[in-house]
C-alpha positions, -999 to +999 in steps of 0.1 A: -568-235-102-584-215-131-566-182-122-532-198-123-509-193-153-509-223-176-484-250-166-473-276-191-474-309-172-476-347-172-502-367-152-493-397-131-521-421-122-523-449-097-550-475-098-543-490-064-562-515-042-582-489-023-583-458-045-576-441-078-552-412-075-537-387-099-509-361-096-499-333-120-462-326-123-448-296-141-417-293-163-396-284-132-409-317-116-430-300-090-462-317-080-489-289-082-522-308-082-535-341-068-569-357-065-582-391-055-613-413-053-616-438-025-635-469-034-652-478-001-661-442+007-669-427-027-684-458-044-703-476-016-727-492-041-700-517-050-698-531-014-661-534-012-641-535+020-606-521+015-614-519-022-620-557-025-645-585-021-632-613+001-651-645-008-665-671+016-635-694+011-612-667+026-588-673-003-606-658-033-603-620-035-617-599-063-626-563-073-654-551-095-639-538-127-667-512-133-658-497-099-624-487-114-640-473-145-665-453-125-637-440-102-619-426-133-651-408-144-655-393-109-619-381-107-619-365-141-652-347-133-636-335-100-606-322-120-629-304-145-649-288-116-617-275-100-607-257-132-578-280-140-565-270-174-564-303-193-551-285-225-516-283-208-512-320-204-483-332-226-484-369-217-497-393-190-487-426-176-498-446-146-495-476-123-518-504-113-518-528-084-497-557-096-509-591-107-547-582-111-563-592-144-592-578-165-611-598-191-625-578-220-655-595-237-655-601-275-666-569-291-652-546-263-625-532-286-653-518-308-669-501-278-636-486-267-629-471-301-663-455-305-669-438-271-694-409-271-681-378-253-717-371-241-717-401-217-694-412-188-672-442-194-688-466-171-722-463-189-706-472-222-683-500-210-707-518-186-712-548-210-676-550-220-662-575-195-666-613-195-656-614-158-673-586-137-653-593-105-617-596-113-590-614-093-565-591-076-531-595-059-546-605-025-561-637-040-545-669-029-569-695-044-547-709-071-523-733-054-533-762-077-526-740-108-492-730-093-481-766-089-493-774-124-473-745-139-441-754-119-444-791-131-448-780-167-415-761-167-394-785-146-399-772-111-400-740-090-363-730-096-367-735-134-398-713-134-380-686-114-350-686-138-374-682-167-399-657-153-382-641-123-403-658-097-414-693-086-452-698-090-472-675-067-509-677-062-515-640-069-495-641-101-516-635-132-508-667-152-521-689-124-552-667-121-559-670-158-554-708-156-580-710-128-606-690-148-600-712-179-604-743-158-634-732-137-652-708-161-643-719-197-673-702-212-662-667-199-626-675-210-638-684-246-658-651-247-627-631-237-609-613-266-582-596-245-567-600-210-552-569-194-533-563-162-548-535-141-520-512-155-527-520-192-564-519-186-562-484-172-540-473-201-566-488-225-592-465-210-571-435-220-561-449-254-596-459-265-580-492-277-562-521-261-529-510-245-500-536-245-486-550-213-453-535-204-422-556-197-420-546-160-455-553-149-456-583-173-428-599-154-452-603-124-473-628-142-451-661-142-455-659-180-428-635-194-392-647-201-374-619-183-342-623-203-357-623-238-388-601-229-412-625-248-440-647-235-429-682-226-447-706-249-443-734-222-459-712-195-487-700-218-495-735-228-496-747-192-521-719-183-547-717-211-552-721-249-549-692-273-534-671-245-508-653-265-533-637-288-554-626-258-524-610-241-509-593-272-471-586-275-454-570-245-436-536-249-407-517-232-420-498-201-410-464-215-429-469-248-453-443-260-483-466-268-503-439-286-522-406-284-551-400-260-585-410-272-607-384-289-632-390-261-610-371-236-602-343-261-639-336-267-652-342-231-624-327-211-602-306-234-570-327-235-548-317-264-548-340-295-511-344-291-512-357-255-493-390-254-500-421-234-469-438-221-472-475-211-486-480-176-467-503-153-471-520-119-472-500-086-439-514-074-420-506-106-436-471-106-424-466-070-389-474-081-392-446-107-407-423-081-378-429-058-354-424-087-334-455-079-302-458-100-279-487-106-264-500-073-291-483-052-315-500-027-348-487-014-359-500+020-395-495+031-398-501+068-435-506+075-458-532+087-439-555+064-404-545+052-398-543+015-366-541-004-363-527-039-330-534-057-316-522-090-298-552-106-277-557-137-271-594-135-300-610-117-299-645-100-335-656-097-341-677-066-370-694-048-374-663-027-381-628-039-391-615-074-371-603-103-389-578-126-377-561-158-365-526-148-392-499-156-368-472-165-340-492-182-350-521-203-315-536-202-315-539-164-337-555-137-353-547-104-358-571-075-384-571-048-380-589-014-407-588+012-402-595+049-434-599+068-420-593+103-414-556+101-427-528+124-450-550+145-420-571+155-400-539+163-429-526+184-431-559+203-394-559+212-397-522+221-425-529+245-407-559+260-371-547+262-374-509+261-404-502+284-427-493+254-404-463+246-388-455+213-363-432+230-352-461+253-351-483+222-327-458+206-306-456+237-302-494+236-288-491+201-265-463+211-251-481+241-244-515+224-215-521+201-216-529+164-219-567+161-235-570+195-206-590+209-214-618+185-250-623+198-274-629+169-312-631+169-340-641+145-374-627+153-405-639+135-438-634+153-457-646+122-444-670+095-418-651+076-418-651+038-380-646+034-372-672+045-400-695+058-393-694+096-414-687+126-405-680+162-376-663+181-342-678+179-312-664+198-275-674+196-245-663+216-210-656+202-203-694+202-234-700+181-251-718+210-289-713+213-299-692+243-333-686+259-330-648+264-308-617+259-305-586+282-329-559+270-303-537+252-287-567+235-322-579+224-329-546+208-297-546+188-300-583+179-334-575+164-323-546+143-290-560+132-307-593+124-334-577+103-308-558+082-284-586+079-312-608+066-321-581+040-285-579+028-280-617+027-312-622+006-304-592-016-270-607-024-287-640-030-306-624-059-273-611-075-271-577-057-236-563-050-229-532-030-210-507-051-189-476-041-218-454-054-245-474-036-270-454-017-299-466+004-332-448+003-353-455+035-390-449+038-418-459+061-424-455+098-390-467+111-371-444+087-379-416+112-356-433+138-320-421+132-305-449+154-322-476+134-310-460+102-274-459+116-275-497+119-288-500+084-259-479+071-234-499+091-247-534+080-248-524+043-217-502+044-235-475+025-250-440+032-287-439+040-310-412+027-346-405+036-372-396+010-409-387+011-427-414-009-463-407+001-472-407-036-442-425-051-462-446-076-482-416-088-451-393-090-431-421-106-458-425-132-456-387-141-418-390-142-421-420-166-445-399-188-418-373-191-392-400-198-414-415-226-419-381-240-382-374-241-374-405-261-375-433-236-348-459-244-326-433-260-325-410-230-313-419-195-341-417-170-317-400-145-313-372-170-350-366-173-356-365-135-324-346-124-345-315-113-366-336-088-360-329-051-331-347-037-334-371-007-319-361+026-287-378+040-296-394+073-267-417+082-232-428+070-214-460+079-194-459+111-157-464+111-149-501+111-185-512+104-176-531+072-150-553+090-175-561+118-204-571+094-183-588+068-173-612+095-208-616+110-228-620+078-216-655+069-223-666+105-258-652+103-265-669+070-253-703+084-275-700+115-305-691+093-299-723+073-296-743+105-330-730+118-346-736+084-334-772+084-345-778+120-380-762+118-393-768+083-368-790+064-346-774+037-363-755+009-370-775-022 
């Protein structure tokens, strides 16, 4: 690296569940450097598995906060040893695993502002946290606190309308409430509560970084319309919470210049700016360069839908967050648990364990599958709460089985119709400029993508998103540097590599699916009412 000509760049960080990663992106938006530290492998002394500690109750899941600090030390030393030229860094931003919380002990701000460049961070910050093992997104031990919060605001739907989501166990407000109730002494000795994202930004700033709107909307505490903390929600969780959180800021804000610690120890320039860090999902939206009307579909173990929304309609399913690259708009997130494992199960049963036979089944069956509709949930689905396989013929009568090729198409059509129905339930509308960005394992199958294009009536593109949160963070650093709210994000990232067109809607697809979608939605409601009772 040392022999290369200097390249002005921005750094994008990702403090994820299993590792800390960084990429450097130059002014032409090329990634030219990356490095990572893997918690389990590189920091075995913390005893994590998959980056976390799962407690005996099976519900409580935490991560040691000093592990993250030490990982940053290691990664910066690796960069220095490689000859990375820190003097060329114009700005940095980053992402953190969403919902996790960090508790800074009274007096920690003083330690942050007076760091000595002669010592690594973790040695200077080891006494700065009132909770040493912090709750993360995998924690599901706060059901009681969720019910208390929903009751305080008038129910699950009222909370969703206010904060973008009904109460979820992993969401930060409920985690804070549990700590206040079960460990009031630690809470009283806490002067600041950060999200993983704002905690990481604080390390670079040398002072407390504010929480950004986008990651802040994953807490069950932020009023997503007004972008202020909800006094009712704060009061339901813990006392004096607003002063411990600090005021939230737009996601594209420059929150300050880098701490002198990094200037003296690593050679960062004094003018290097820190742009507000955000959650990993919002950062991925930035990395995929979603625009208004676009959808990103990640087809992995679980399937995830990212949506760009102008007028959100919060519901009991899914999440609405403030948009990380346009503070006037929103993003939605829908998660479907029965993704690739369900596709593999049907492939094995109906296509002789062969993806090529699976593809042939999709090619040989007609759009709409002759009116045969299927719902396939091997494990309890999140969106909506259904389990089991349910098949219906063209007359909407339940049937026990389908022929193999019909089964394959019923699965794929059903998965994509469910995604469209639930996206529209959150206020999404397909526009003439809508494009779908597909990622994940199943995005390599062109026949699956063809069904996706047909069901949504929009072209499907594929994009490499291996480092989307990191790259999105670097893009956001450039955006903050360029003026943030006064400059469109799309203008800042127009030089980035374009996604590749993979499928366009077939002739007549829109008529077929516009007719089928209401039928699919009606059957889903029928199954819901029969299996679990209607949702509250």
